[in-house]
N, C-alpha and C positions, 0 to 999 in steps of 0.2 A: 343259713337253714344247712348246708351242707359242713361237716366235720369234717370230711376231707381234704380241705385246704384247697378245694380246685378253684382255680380265678372264676369269677362272677361271666357271666355267660350274657351275651346281650346283638340284637344285629345290627348293630350298629360296629362298624371297624373303626377302631380308634384313630385318630387324627396322623397318629406319626406311622401307618402301615400304608405302605404305598399299593394297591393290590395291583399294581403293574410291573412290580419287581419281585412280588412273593407271591406264592402257590397259598390261598386262603380254600380251604376248606367251611363254608360257611354253610348251616341245618336248621333244622327244626325237625324235634320228636313229638307226634300225635297219636291219635289215638280216636280212631270214627274220624277222622276231622278235626277234633279238639286238641289243642296243643296238650302237651305233657310237661311237667314240668317237676325237677327232682330225680331226672333218669341216669344213667351214667354211663356216660357215652364214651366208648372204647376207640380208640382208632387201631386198625392191625395194620401191616404191609405185605405186602403180596402172598409173602409165603403164611400169612396170620399171625407173626411175632407181635404181640401188645407193644406197642408206641407209648401212646397216652392214654390218660382218661379228665375228664371231668363234666359236671353236672351238667343239666339243660338248667335254664332259667324257668322261672313260671312262663314266661312265655313260650317254652317247648327249644328256645334255643342256644343253638353249640357253635361252638368257630376252634377247629387247628389251624397251624401252621403247618407245613409240609413240604417236602423233598416231592422234586419229579416222580409220576410209578405211578402204581393203581394199587389204593387201598381198598377195604373194608370198613365200614362206621360200622358200628355193634353200640345198640340202646339197650339197657339191661331196666326193666321197672316193675315196681310189683305186680303192675297191671299186664306186663307179658314182656317180650323180648321181640326185639328185629333188627334187622342190619338190610346196609345199602352199598355197592359196590360205586366208586368213582374214579376215572381213569383221570389223572394231573399229569399231562405233558405237560405244560406251563405255568408261567405266572397268571395271575387271574383271579380271581372271586368264582371257584366253583362249585354251585349250590348241591347240596346235599339232605334227601327228605326220608326219614327213616318211620316206617308205621310200627306199632310195638300192639302187643292182642294178643 
């Protein structure tokens, strides 16, 4: 659906990913409690610098692999924008919910 070539997003981790060794920011974009697909989801570092972008799946899912630190996840959609902060101190699955509207 996306013309930007972003990897397809989904809720399940790929088989080759060990959440015990990697920092995974896994989340969902919603509006009024409903999933929002097709949102541009951006990962910003602690200084606000753009790091990566993916497009949320039809179910609103997105995922980033990150380094330890403080991150901002920003979702941009035609229905509105939203953002969430996440602190990823070490390996594991870090859930992120971003509401737009």
